[in-house]
C-alpha positions in Angstrom: 0.0 -0.1 0.2 2.9 2.2 0.8 4.3 1.7 -2.9 2.6 3.3 -6.1 2.4 0.6 -8.9 5.9 -1.4 -9.6 6.8 -1.5 -12.8 10.5 -2.0 -14.4 13.2 -4.4 -16.1 15.4 -7.3 -15.3 18.6 -5.0 -16.1 22.0 -5.8 -16.9 24.2 -2.9 -18.6 24.5 -3.7 -22.2 28.5 -3.6 -21.9 28.3 -6.8 -19.7 27.8 -10.3 -20.7 26.5 -11.5 -17.6 26.7 -10.9 -13.7 30.4 -11.3 -13.2 31.1 -8.5 -15.7 28.5 -6.5 -14.0 30.2 -6.5 -10.8 33.6 -7.2 -10.9 36.1 -4.1 -10.2 37.6 -4.2 -13.9 34.4 -4.0 -15.6 32.1 -2.2 -13.5 30.5 0.3 -16.2 28.9 3.2 -14.1 28.4 5.6 -17.3 26.8 2.9 -18.7 24.4 2.2 -15.8 23.7 5.8 -15.5 22.7 6.3 -18.8 20.9 3.3 -19.3 19.0 4.0 -15.9 18.3 7.1 -17.4 16.4 5.8 -20.0 14.3 3.5 -17.7 13.2 6.3 -15.5 12.3 8.6 -18.9 9.8 5.7 -19.5 8.5 6.1 -15.7 10.0 2.6 -14.5 10.6 2.6 -10.8 11.9 -0.9 -10.2 15.0 -2.8 -11.4 15.6 -6.6 -10.4 19.5 -7.2 -10.7 21.3 -10.4 -9.9 24.4 -10.2 -7.8 27.1 -12.9 -7.7 28.9 -14.7 -4.8 32.2 -15.2 -7.0 32.6 -11.2 -7.3 32.0 -10.8 -3.8 34.3 -13.6 -2.7 37.1 -11.7 -4.8 36.6 -8.8 -3.3 34.0 -8.6 0.0 34.6 -5.0 0.8 34.9 -3.4 -2.9 31.8 -5.6 -3.7 29.6 -4.1 -1.0 31.0 -0.4 -2.5 30.2 -1.3 -6.1 26.6 -2.3 -5.0 26.8 1.0 -2.9 27.2 2.8 -6.0 24.7 0.9 -8.3 22.1 2.1 -5.6 23.2 5.9 -5.4 23.2 5.8 -9.5 19.5 4.1 -9.1 17.9 6.0 -6.6 19.4 9.5 -8.5 16.8 8.3 -11.5 14.0 7.5 -8.8 14.5 3.5 -9.2 14.1 0.8 -6.5 16.5 -2.1 -6.6 15.3 -5.9 -6.2 18.4 -8.1 -5.8 18.8 -11.6 -6.7 21.4 -13.8 -4.7 21.5 -17.4 -6.2 20.2 -18.8 -9.5 19.9 -22.1 -11.1 19.7 -20.7 -15.0 22.4 -21.2 -17.8 25.8 -22.0 -17.4 26.5 -24.1 -14.5 30.6 -23.2 -13.9 31.1 -19.6 -13.1 34.7 -18.5 -12.9 36.0 -15.4 -11.3 38.0 -13.2 -13.8 37.9 -11.7 -17.4 34.6 -13.6 -19.0 34.1 -15.1 -22.4 32.8 -13.0 -25.3 29.2 -13.8 -26.3 28.7 -15.9 -28.3 27.2 -14.7 -31.7 23.3 -14.7 -32.1 22.8 -16.8 -28.9 20.3 -15.8 -26.2 22.4 -15.5 -23.0 25.4 -17.4 -23.9 27.7 -16.6 -21.4 25.3 -16.3 -17.9 26.2 -18.0 -15.5 24.4 -19.8 -12.3 25.5 -18.9 -8.8 26.8 -20.8 -7.0 27.4 -23.5 -10.0 27.7 -27.1 -10.5 28.6 -29.0 -7.8 28.9 -26.4 -5.0 24.5 -25.5 -5.1 24.6 -29.3 -3.2 27.8 -29.3 -1.4 26.9 -28.6 1.9 30.3 -28.1 2.8 30.4 -25.2 0.5 27.4 -23.6 2.6 29.0 -21.8 5.2 30.9 -19.6 2.6 27.7 -19.0 0.5 26.2 -18.2 4.2 28.8 -15.5 4.7 28.2 -14.1 1.4 24.4 -13.5 1.8 24.7 -12.4 5.6 27.8 -10.0 4.7 25.9 -8.2 2.0 22.1 -8.6 3.2 23.8 -7.1 6.9 25.2 -4.1 5.3 21.6 -3.1 3.5 19.2 -4.5 5.8 17.9 -0.9 6.3 18.4 0.6 3.2 15.1 2.2 1.6 16.4 2.2 -2.0 16.4 -1.7 -1.9 12.5 -3.0 -2.6 13.2 -6.5 -1.7 15.4 -9.4 -1.8 14.8 -12.3 -4.5 16.8 -15.1 -2.8 17.1 -17.5 -5.3 16.2 -17.3 -9.4 14.3 -20.1 -10.5 15.3 -23.0 -8.1 15.6 -26.4 -9.7 16.2 -25.0 -13.1 18.8 -26.5 -15.2 17.5 -30.0 -14.6 18.0 -29.9 -10.8 14.7 -30.0 -9.6 14.6 -30.8 -5.6 18.2 -30.7 -5.3 18.0 -27.3 -5.1 15.8 -27.5 -1.9 18.5 -27.8 0.8 20.2 -24.3 -0.5 16.7 -22.6 -0.7 15.9 -23.6 2.8 18.9 -22.4 4.0 19.0 -19.1 1.9 15.8 -18.1 3.6 17.4 -19.3 6.9 20.0 -16.8 6.5 18.2 -13.9 5.4 15.4 -14.3 8.4 18.6 -14.1 10.9 19.4 -10.7 9.8 15.9 -9.4 10.1 15.8 -6.9 7.2 13.4 -4.0 6.9 12.9 -5.6 3.0 10.4 -8.6 2.4 12.2 -11.5 1.0 10.8 -14.0 -1.6 11.5 -16.2 -4.5 9.8 -16.7 -7.7 7.7 -19.6 -8.9 8.4 -20.4 -12.3 7.6 -24.0 -13.1 4.3 -25.5 -11.5 5.5 -29.2 -11.6 8.0 -28.4 -9.2 5.8 -29.0 -6.1 8.3 -29.2 -3.1 9.9 -25.9 -4.1 6.8 -24.4 -4.9 5.3 -24.9 -1.7 8.3 -23.9 0.0 8.7 -20.6 -1.8 5.0 -19.6 -1.7 4.7 -20.3 2.4 8.3 -18.7 2.9 8.0 -15.4 0.5 6.5 -12.2 2.3 5.6 -11.2 -1.0 5.2 -13.4 -3.5 6.8 -13.2 -6.6 6.6 -15.9 -10.0 7.6 -15.9 -13.9 5.4 -16.0 -16.8 5.9 -16.0 -20.2 2.5 -16.8 -21.2 -0.1 -15.4 -23.3 -2.8 -13.2 -21.2 -5.5 -16.0 -20.7 -2.8 -18.3 -18.7 -1.2 -15.7 -17.0 -4.1 -14.2 -15.7 -5.0 -17.8 -14.3 -1.7 -17.7 -12.7 -2.5 -14.3 -11.2 -6.0 -15.4 -10.1 -4.6 -18.3 -8.2 -1.7 -16.7 -6.7 -3.9 -13.9 -5.7 -5.9 -16.6 -3.1 -2.6 -16.7 -0.8 -3.7 -12.8 0.2 -0.4 -11.1 -0.5 1.2 -9.0 -2.1 2.0 -9.9 -6.3 4.8 -9.1 -8.1 5.6 -10.7 -11.7 9.8 -10.6 -12.0 9.5 -12.0 -15.6 7.7 -11.7 -18.6 7.3 -10.2 -21.7 9.0 -12.4 -24.7 7.3 -11.6 -27.7 7.4 -14.5 -30.0 5.7 -16.4 -27.2 2.7 -14.0 -27.0 3.9 -12.1 -24.0 4.2 -9.0 -25.0 3.9 -4.9 -23.6 0.6 -4.5 -25.1 -1.1 -7.7 -23.7 0.4 -8.7 -20.5 1.5 -5.2 -19.0 -2.1 -3.5 -19.0 -3.4 -7.1 -17.3 -1.0 -6.8 -14.8 -1.5 -2.9 -14.0 -5.4 -4.0 -14.0 -4.3 -6.7 -10.9 -2.3 -4.3 -9.4 0.3 -6.8 -10.0 4.2 -5.4 -10.2 5.5 -5.7 -13.8 9.1 -6.4 -14.2 9.8 -7.7 -17.8 13.5 -9.4 -19.0 15.7 -7.1 -20.7 16.0 -3.2 -20.8 18.9 -2.7 -23.4 20.0 -5.3 -26.0 23.7 -6.0 -25.4 26.1 -8.7 -24.6 23.5 -10.6 -23.1 22.0 -11.3 -26.5 18.5 -11.5 -24.9 16.7 -10.0 -28.3 17.6 -13.5 -29.7 15.1 -16.7 -28.8 15.9 -19.1 -26.3 17.3 -22.0 -28.2 16.9 -20.8 -31.5 20.5 -19.2 -32.1 21.0 -17.0 -35.1 25.1 -17.8 -36.1 25.3 -15.3 -38.4 24.1 -12.4 -35.6 21.6 -10.9 -37.8 18.3 -9.4 -37.0 15.8 -11.4 -35.5 12.5 -11.6 -37.4 11.1 -10.3 -33.7 13.3 -9.3 -30.6 12.4 -11.7 -28.1 13.4 -9.3 -24.9 14.7 -6.0 -24.5 13.1 -2.2 -25.0 15.8 0.1 -25.9 18.9 -0.1 -28.7 22.2 0.2 -27.4 21.7 4.3 -28.5 18.8 4.7 -26.3 16.3 4.5 -29.1 13.2 2.4 -28.8 13.1 -1.1 -30.7 9.5 -0.3 -30.7 7.7 3.2 -29.9 4.2 2.3 -29.6 5.4 -0.4 -26.9 7.2 2.7 -25.3 4.4 4.9 -25.5 1.9 2.4 -23.6 5.0 2.0 -21.1 4.9 5.5 -20.1 0.8 5.8 -20.5 0.5 2.9 -17.6 3.4 5.0 -15.7 1.3 8.1 -15.8 4.3 10.0 -18.2 3.0 12.2 -20.2 
């Protein structure tokens, strides 16, 4: 009730191929972050969902905290709050600190990395270090109003892990609760067949978050089911144009339902998310229709009609 309608994007600067390239000292690009969050502000976005990474913290804990602080300063200048994500079960299973690979031509999120990766995500001897990471970051920012929420684990059980991610999921919620942050905590539902994970996520999240890349009919059914839990709802991933999850048919519905709307992708860049999942274009050409993303790297909209709609829904004249 304290917030106006939450809208925004999953954000990584266009110059970063993955979370490590975003946060490591050698490639932390404040100029691009500032410029691109300015474009987000101009269309009325008030929230960004941003992935952290434990290896960037491990390499340089104090520097990592300083860079997160600097990111928050820039975002706040643009009147944007942040949802920070800790762990992630999606894409490449073997993250390595240091210089990151170049993106594979025409491949969606070709160098995005899991956190903590394989086999660390299920190796309990590694959990004490993961706890130090989560608690160090959360304790420093536990009372920071620039942070909207902590998203503790992105798509647990993805990459074929299924219920083997449950022990780490339970631990990260325990570690977060021990800090008593002012901000709510969550972990988003994303796949209905993962019943054990879903049950834990929905019963332990302060605010229910979820991902949905379906068309409006099925997406609305998900909202109606999740509203039965009586807690605020934020969709933290949607919008894949060729799958009929578009700004034109989903964002107005989320607005009408008072569900927060966080789409994947702001500016097309090294993550290559204008290309579709599992449909590479080896020649690196322009897809018939962008999968994700709103802006070209020079700030011009991919589709002006979409930007006009986003501004209208956000009350921007």
